[in-house]
A tleap script that builds the chain and sets N, CA, C and O, in Angstrom:
source leaprc.protein.ff14SB
mol = sequence {
  NMET LYS ASN ASN LEU ARG ALA LEU ARG GLU
  GLY GLN GLY TRP THR GLN GLY GLU LEU ALA
  ASP ARG LEU ASP VAL SER ARG GLN THR ILE
  ASN ALA ILE GLU THR ASP LYS TYR ASP PRO
  SER LEU PRO LEU ALA PHE LYS ILE ALA SER
  LEU PHE GLY THR LYS ILE GLU ASP ILE PHE
  MET CPRO
}
set mol.1.N position { 31.644 10.700 58.607 }
set mol.1.CA position { 32.286 11.200 57.357 }
set mol.1.C position { 32.333 9.996 56.603 }
set mol.1.O position { 31.952 8.970 57.168 }
set mol.2.N position { 32.716 9.938 55.473 }
set mol.2.CA position { 32.878 9.115 54.780 }
set mol.2.C position { 34.381 8.833 54.297 }
set mol.2.O position { 35.113 9.813 54.153 }
set mol.3.N position { 34.770 7.841 54.097 }
set mol.3.CA position { 36.440 7.142 53.822 }
set mol.3.C position { 36.807 6.474 53.076 }
set mol.3.O position { 35.809 5.803 52.813 }
set mol.4.N position { 37.538 6.149 52.515 }
set mol.4.CA position { 38.088 4.874 52.369 }
set mol.4.C position { 39.156 4.490 52.277 }
set mol.4.O position { 39.969 4.240 51.388 }
set mol.5.N position { 39.058 4.453 53.677 }
set mol.5.CA position { 40.270 3.510 54.860 }
set mol.5.C position { 40.615 2.138 54.222 }
set mol.5.O position { 41.728 1.704 53.925 }
set mol.6.N position { 39.282 1.504 54.068 }
set mol.6.CA position { 39.225 0.208 53.614 }
set mol.6.C position { 40.004 -0.224 52.786 }
set mol.6.O position { 40.760 -1.189 52.898 }
set mol.7.N position { 39.783 0.821 51.474 }
set mol.7.CA position { 40.214 0.400 49.990 }
set mol.7.C position { 41.736 0.499 50.308 }
set mol.7.O position { 42.485 -0.342 49.810 }
set mol.8.N position { 42.343 1.694 51.285 }
set mol.8.CA position { 43.896 1.887 51.257 }
set mol.8.C position { 44.181 0.846 51.876 }
set mol.8.O position { 45.182 0.279 51.438 }
set mol.9.N position { 43.609 0.297 52.863 }
set mol.9.CA position { 44.233 -1.032 53.868 }
set mol.9.C position { 44.216 -2.232 53.546 }
set mol.9.O position { 44.872 -3.074 54.159 }
set mol.10.N position { 43.259 -2.579 52.254 }
set mol.10.CA position { 43.367 -3.421 51.167 }
set mol.10.C position { 44.276 -3.445 50.119 }
set mol.10.O position { 44.792 -4.482 49.702 }
set mol.11.N position { 44.476 -2.400 49.705 }
set mol.11.CA position { 45.511 -2.260 48.578 }
set mol.11.C position { 46.749 -2.774 49.124 }
set mol.11.O position { 47.346 -3.528 48.356 }
set mol.12.N position { 47.463 -2.498 50.601 }
set mol.12.CA position { 48.679 -2.577 51.215 }
set mol.12.C position { 48.563 -4.283 51.795 }
set mol.12.O position { 49.528 -4.817 52.341 }
set mol.13.N position { 47.362 -4.941 51.598 }
set mol.13.CA position { 46.941 -6.818 52.045 }
set mol.13.C position { 47.397 -6.640 53.382 }
set mol.13.O position { 48.332 -7.265 53.883 }
set mol.14.N position { 46.455 -5.445 54.153 }
set mol.14.CA position { 46.985 -5.435 55.560 }
set mol.14.C position { 45.352 -6.198 55.919 }
set mol.14.O position { 44.431 -6.115 55.106 }
set mol.15.N position { 45.206 -6.967 57.335 }
set mol.15.CA position { 43.805 -6.820 57.728 }
set mol.15.C position { 43.678 -5.730 58.846 }
set mol.15.O position { 44.686 -5.145 59.242 }
set mol.16.N position { 42.363 -5.445 59.382 }
set mol.16.CA position { 42.735 -4.307 60.345 }
set mol.16.C position { 42.890 -4.633 61.707 }
set mol.16.O position { 42.294 -4.038 62.604 }
set mol.17.N position { 43.450 -5.294 61.832 }
set mol.17.CA position { 44.156 -6.012 63.061 }
set mol.17.C position { 45.692 -5.176 62.910 }
set mol.17.O position { 46.189 -4.570 63.860 }
set mol.18.N position { 46.364 -5.268 61.481 }
set mol.18.CA position { 47.613 -5.183 61.305 }
set mol.18.C position { 48.094 -3.483 61.267 }
set mol.18.O position { 49.132 -2.853 61.466 }
set mol.19.N position { 46.492 -3.139 60.841 }
set mol.19.CA position { 46.662 -1.817 60.792 }
set mol.19.C position { 46.613 -0.856 61.596 }
set mol.19.O position { 47.168 0.242 61.553 }
set mol.20.N position { 45.322 -1.700 62.991 }
set mol.20.CA position { 45.416 -1.067 64.179 }
set mol.20.C position { 46.623 -1.030 64.922 }
set mol.20.O position { 46.697 -0.139 65.768 }
set mol.21.N position { 47.807 -1.981 64.764 }
set mol.21.CA position { 49.332 -2.373 65.027 }
set mol.21.C position { 50.141 -0.716 64.755 }
set mol.21.O position { 50.876 0.139 65.247 }
set mol.22.N position { 49.479 -1.034 63.798 }
set mol.22.CA position { 50.819 0.345 63.127 }
set mol.22.C position { 50.088 1.552 63.277 }
set mol.22.O position { 50.424 2.586 62.699 }
set mol.23.N position { 48.731 1.436 64.310 }
set mol.23.CA position { 48.454 3.213 64.022 }
set mol.23.C position { 47.997 3.399 65.744 }
set mol.23.O position { 47.286 4.285 66.216 }
set mol.24.N position { 48.792 2.033 66.607 }
set mol.24.CA position { 48.687 2.474 67.699 }
set mol.24.C position { 46.692 1.968 68.653 }
set mol.24.O position { 46.358 1.967 69.838 }
set mol.25.N position { 45.979 1.662 67.478 }
set mol.25.CA position { 44.953 1.811 68.024 }
set mol.25.C position { 44.041 0.324 68.339 }
set mol.25.O position { 44.614 -0.710 67.996 }
set mol.26.N position { 43.199 0.241 68.724 }
set mol.26.CA position { 42.477 -1.302 68.372 }
set mol.26.C position { 41.605 -1.467 67.130 }
set mol.26.O position { 40.771 -0.648 66.743 }
set mol.27.N position { 41.874 -2.509 66.617 }
set mol.27.CA position { 40.928 -3.153 65.279 }
set mol.27.C position { 39.866 -2.573 65.833 }
set mol.27.O position { 40.110 -1.369 65.756 }
set mol.28.N position { 38.775 -2.723 66.375 }
set mol.28.CA position { 37.308 -2.409 66.746 }
set mol.28.C position { 37.452 -0.721 66.136 }
set mol.28.O position { 36.474 -0.236 65.568 }
set mol.29.N position { 38.643 0.047 66.292 }
set mol.29.CA position { 38.790 1.578 66.236 }
set mol.29.C position { 38.716 1.626 64.451 }
set mol.29.O position { 37.980 2.277 63.710 }
set mol.30.N position { 39.748 0.699 64.169 }
set mol.30.CA position { 39.678 0.900 62.766 }
set mol.30.C position { 38.351 0.230 62.268 }
set mol.30.O position { 37.824 0.878 61.363 }
set mol.31.N position { 37.817 -0.676 62.559 }
set mol.31.CA position { 36.421 -1.425 62.278 }
set mol.31.C position { 35.519 -0.442 61.866 }
set mol.31.O position { 34.980 -0.355 60.763 }
set mol.32.N position { 35.369 0.444 63.036 }
set mol.32.CA position { 34.699 1.819 63.389 }
set mol.32.C position { 34.502 2.693 62.000 }
set mol.32.O position { 33.598 2.747 61.166 }
set mol.33.N position { 36.032 3.482 62.177 }
set mol.33.CA position { 36.066 3.967 60.890 }
set mol.33.C position { 35.611 4.028 59.622 }
set mol.33.O position { 35.167 4.913 58.890 }
set mol.34.N position { 35.920 2.388 59.507 }
set mol.34.CA position { 35.880 1.984 57.951 }
set mol.34.C position { 34.297 2.018 57.543 }
set mol.34.O position { 33.804 2.003 56.415 }
set mol.35.N position { 33.673 2.067 58.795 }
set mol.35.CA position { 31.781 1.527 58.560 }
set mol.35.C position { 31.328 2.779 58.918 }
set mol.35.O position { 30.142 2.758 59.245 }
set mol.36.N position { 31.939 4.038 58.982 }
set mol.36.CA position { 31.579 5.473 59.408 }
set mol.36.C position { 31.103 5.616 60.470 }
set mol.36.O position { 30.726 6.768 60.683 }
set mol.37.N position { 30.950 4.911 61.261 }
set mol.37.CA position { 30.785 4.524 63.027 }
set mol.37.C position { 31.684 5.787 63.630 }
set mol.37.O position { 31.121 6.427 64.518 }
set mol.38.N position { 32.756 6.130 63.324 }
set mol.38.CA position { 33.241 6.763 64.074 }
set mol.38.C position { 34.527 7.772 63.584 }
set mol.38.O position { 35.543 7.172 63.233 }
set mol.39.N position { 34.549 8.998 63.544 }
set mol.39.CA position { 35.325 9.955 63.218 }
set mol.39.C position { 36.851 10.040 63.896 }
set mol.39.O position { 36.902 10.538 65.021 }
set mol.40.N position { 38.218 9.541 63.226 }
set mol.40.CA position { 38.835 10.027 64.420 }
set mol.40.C position { 39.541 11.170 64.843 }
set mol.40.O position { 39.471 12.166 64.122 }
set mol.41.N position { 40.194 11.213 65.856 }
set mol.41.CA position { 40.286 12.672 66.594 }
set mol.41.C position { 41.454 13.138 65.212 }
set mol.41.O position { 41.676 12.364 64.282 }
set mol.42.N position { 41.943 14.195 65.298 }
set mol.42.CA position { 42.901 15.189 64.112 }
set mol.42.C position { 44.086 14.604 64.142 }
set mol.42.O position { 44.714 14.287 63.131 }
set mol.43.N position { 44.546 14.385 65.579 }
set mol.43.CA position { 46.488 13.204 65.688 }
set mol.43.C position { 45.700 11.872 64.851 }
set mol.43.O position { 46.151 12.013 63.715 }
set mol.44.N position { 45.062 11.041 64.822 }
set mol.44.CA position { 44.879 9.686 63.904 }
set mol.44.C position { 44.753 10.094 63.026 }
set mol.44.O position { 45.369 9.406 62.211 }
set mol.45.N position { 44.329 10.817 62.612 }
set mol.45.CA position { 43.567 11.241 60.817 }
set mol.45.C position { 44.506 11.298 59.825 }
set mol.45.O position { 44.455 10.968 58.640 }
set mol.46.N position { 46.089 12.161 61.058 }
set mol.46.CA position { 47.269 12.912 60.552 }
set mol.46.C position { 48.127 11.601 60.433 }
set mol.46.O position { 48.970 11.424 59.553 }
set mol.47.N position { 47.776 10.604 61.533 }
set mol.47.CA position { 49.004 9.790 61.529 }
set mol.47.C position { 48.525 8.888 60.571 }
set mol.47.O position { 49.395 8.221 60.010 }
set mol.48.N position { 46.831 8.612 60.092 }
set mol.48.CA position { 46.855 7.555 59.084 }
set mol.48.C position { 47.315 8.099 57.549 }
set mol.48.O position { 47.670 7.343 56.644 }
set mol.49.N position { 47.242 9.382 57.462 }
set mol.49.CA position { 47.347 9.933 56.247 }
set mol.49.C position { 49.087 9.910 55.885 }
set mol.49.O position { 49.535 10.086 54.752 }
set mol.50.N position { 49.897 9.663 57.077 }
set mol.50.CA position { 51.200 9.833 56.990 }
set mol.50.C position { 51.552 8.311 56.914 }
set mol.50.O position { 52.683 7.847 56.769 }
set mol.51.N position { 50.520 7.703 57.023 }
set mol.51.CA position { 51.241 5.849 57.220 }
set mol.51.C position { 50.914 5.790 55.105 }
set mol.51.O position { 51.714 5.779 54.169 }
set mol.52.N position { 49.618 5.770 55.146 }
set mol.52.CA position { 49.505 5.608 53.516 }
set mol.52.C position { 50.089 7.020 52.578 }
set mol.52.O position { 49.477 7.160 51.518 }
set mol.53.N position { 51.218 8.089 52.860 }
set mol.53.CA position { 52.035 8.469 52.153 }
set mol.53.C position { 50.695 9.934 51.672 }
set mol.53.O position { 50.742 10.362 50.519 }
set mol.54.N position { 49.923 10.368 52.400 }
set mol.54.CA position { 48.733 10.635 51.303 }
set mol.54.C position { 48.465 12.346 52.646 }
set mol.54.O position { 49.100 12.769 53.612 }
set mol.55.N position { 47.466 12.696 52.067 }
set mol.55.CA position { 46.955 14.047 52.588 }
set mol.55.C position { 45.803 13.369 53.181 }
set mol.55.O position { 45.253 12.378 52.699 }
set mol.56.N position { 45.364 14.172 54.622 }
set mol.56.CA position { 44.172 13.579 55.431 }
set mol.56.C position { 42.944 13.709 54.072 }
set mol.56.O position { 42.318 12.652 53.996 }
set mol.57.N position { 42.425 14.894 52.878 }
set mol.57.CA position { 41.664 15.372 52.677 }
set mol.57.C position { 41.416 14.313 51.556 }
set mol.57.O position { 40.353 14.553 50.984 }
set mol.58.N position { 41.978 13.362 51.127 }
set mol.58.CA position { 42.627 12.667 49.857 }
set mol.58.C position { 42.062 10.798 50.959 }
set mol.58.O position { 42.047 9.674 50.457 }
set mol.59.N position { 41.675 11.183 52.541 }
set mol.59.CA position { 41.120 9.899 52.499 }
set mol.59.C position { 39.575 9.904 53.056 }
set mol.59.O position { 38.680 9.101 52.795 }
set mol.60.N position { 39.541 11.127 53.956 }
set mol.60.CA position { 38.197 11.914 54.363 }
set mol.60.C position { 37.593 13.129 54.147 }
set mol.60.O position { 37.968 14.265 54.436 }
set mol.61.N position { 36.126 12.535 53.332 }
set mol.61.CA position { 35.132 13.259 52.492 }
set mol.61.C position { 34.536 13.490 53.483 }
set mol.61.O position { 34.460 12.616 54.347 }
set mol.62.N position { 33.955 14.693 53.650 }
set mol.62.CA position { 32.572 15.689 54.066 }
set mol.62.C position { 31.455 14.716 53.609 }
set mol.62.O position { 30.272 15.035 53.727 }
savepdb mol mol.pdb
quit
């Protein structure tokens, strides 16, 4: 699943580690999502969308 998580994260000036801390996941999880190697669970996707103040559909695309 394609996503624009990296662009959103970089727009905030956050490292992968900082975003991971905010979402209570590992840095490796953030890296895997950003490189399209892992699709987040629905609860994590909602958490990401909430953190960035947007809809899931605006972050993750089929």
